[in-house]
C-alpha positions, 0 to 999 in steps of 0.5 A: 849896068849892061845886061848881055844875053850871051851865055845866059839862061832865060825864062818867061813869066806871063805872056810876052805880048807880040811874041810866041814862045818859038820867036823868043827861043829863036831870038835868044839862040841868035844871041847865045842864050837859052830858054828855060820853061820855068824859074829854077836854079841856074836861071839868069834873066826873067822876062815878065809879061802880062798876067804873071804868076805871083808864085813864079815872080817870087821864085825868080826873085828868090833865085836872084834873076834879073827881071825885065819888063815891058818894052825892055823885053823887045830891046833885049831880044832884038839887040842882045843887050840892055842898059839896066837902070838902078832899081831905086833912087839913090839919095844924097848922104846928108839928106838921107841922115836927115830923113832917117833922123826925122823917121826915128823922131816919130813914135815907133810903129809900122809907118816909121819903120816903112819909111826907114826901110825905104830910105835904106833901099834908096841909099847908095851902096858906098854910103850904106855902111854909114847909114846902118851904123847910125840906124842900128843903135837907135832901133835897138831902143824900139819895142818888139811890138806895138801894143795889142788891143784885143786881148786880156792877159794875166800875170804872176806877181814876179812877171815884169809889170811894165812890159806888154806881152810879146805878142802883137803887131811886130814893128821891125818886120822884114819887108817882102823884098828883103825876105825874098832875098834872105830866103834866096841866100842873098844876105845883106847887112841891112837885113839885120835891122829887121828883127821879125818875120811875118810870112802871112803879111809877106804873102809867102807860099807854102812851098817857098816858106820852107826856104826860110830854114836854109838862110841865116837868121840870127837877127830874127826875134819873132816869127809869125807863121801865118796860114802855112798848112804844109806839115813838112814845114812844121817838121822842119820848124821842129828841128830848125837850127837857123833861128837860134835867137828866136824868142817869139813864135806865133802859129795860126789858129786856122791851121789844122791840128794834124799839120801842127802835130810834128811840133809835139816832137820838137828837138831840144836844140830847135829854137833854144831862145824861145820864151813866148808861144802862140800854139795856134790850134790845139796843144801840139806845140805845147806838148814837147820841149817848147812847152817846158821852156816857154814863159808866156803863151797866147791861148784861145781854145778850151784845150789850151785853157786846160794846158794852162790850168796844169802848167800855170805855175811855170808861166809868167804871163798868159794872153787870152784872145777872143776865139775865132768862131762865135762862142758864149763869152760867159762860158769862155770866161769861166774856162779862162778863170779856171786856167788863170786861177793862180795868177795875181794880175789881170790886164785889160786892153782897149778893144777887149769888149764884149770879151773884157766885159764878159770876163769882168762880169765873171770876176764880179761873180767869182773872183780868183782867190789869188788875184790882187790887181786889175789893170785897166789903164790901157782902156781910156775909152772903156765903156762906163758899164765896165768901169762899174763892174771894176768898181763892184769887184774892187768893193768886194775885195779890200786887198784888190788894187785897181790901176786906172787911166788918169783920165777915167 
């Protein structure tokens, strides 16, 4: 593909070595192009020099600018045109399917997903439809998340006993380059392969994060917001109509309750499929329509424990995680115990110590009356002291069933 400057609007990001801004403007004018001060709507080309601003790079990519680097900048400015090489290596179709089959044979996880997205990006356009048709039905069999390791969760008897909580490390998370395209309105069939968005993992700024709501994201089932602190973002989230199939929303405990306050007034039409919610800090996200609809929550602070105490009968599952700040584990366990007093099953994960140990000690001292099962099958390397605690609890309650890992 040949890029010509005639009629184009160009901007610079970073310092273009060996050329002043006046020199660049003069060269562009000679080829019928104009120089703009910064990435904005209508920009065609971005000249990326030394020490570029990541924010401006993101902005240019969202706008769909052609990015020109290094010696190519001099060629374009001197000659007025540039042969733009393909951005990715195109693989032969047979080899691509073979590589995809190999990636799908691995355990579903971040590594295999990264390989699959790399193959998709490397696929020749004329063969992409066939590759996507092969991948989509295979990927629908993958779980939403990899198992979480630092939590304890509590369930009612009618909760699905074989399903891990909906919170965790989302597997099919949109790569950063895909997310920037989606936020820039450049939808592509390959985006349907991703069913989760992680704004923190993608390092999306507060300013750019709001563009998420202007794109079509019906394929997205999970959203981790990260540390977005802009209250305007949460006002839009409380009324968004473009995430109609979103089932899981994770907010950050590092964002202040004031920023999250607009979520208390979430409209009934916002996130109509929502069923699992991590409210972040405080209870604003739980106080409105969402709190009446969700069946699963993840909690970590006293205000949330109180909310669960009042709404526990309406929930299928509660995931408890260690608080972000140091606290007394026994005191926390006592607060959680009040919150989950009507739940029937407690499930401990591999890395829930000393969190799990303290909670198990509390169980041994004062067992919730409704509890009929403790599941430690996800803890093959549980400390022996914790197995002793489980045994003491089991001895105290003849009706209690303990599920253990076969190797323990």
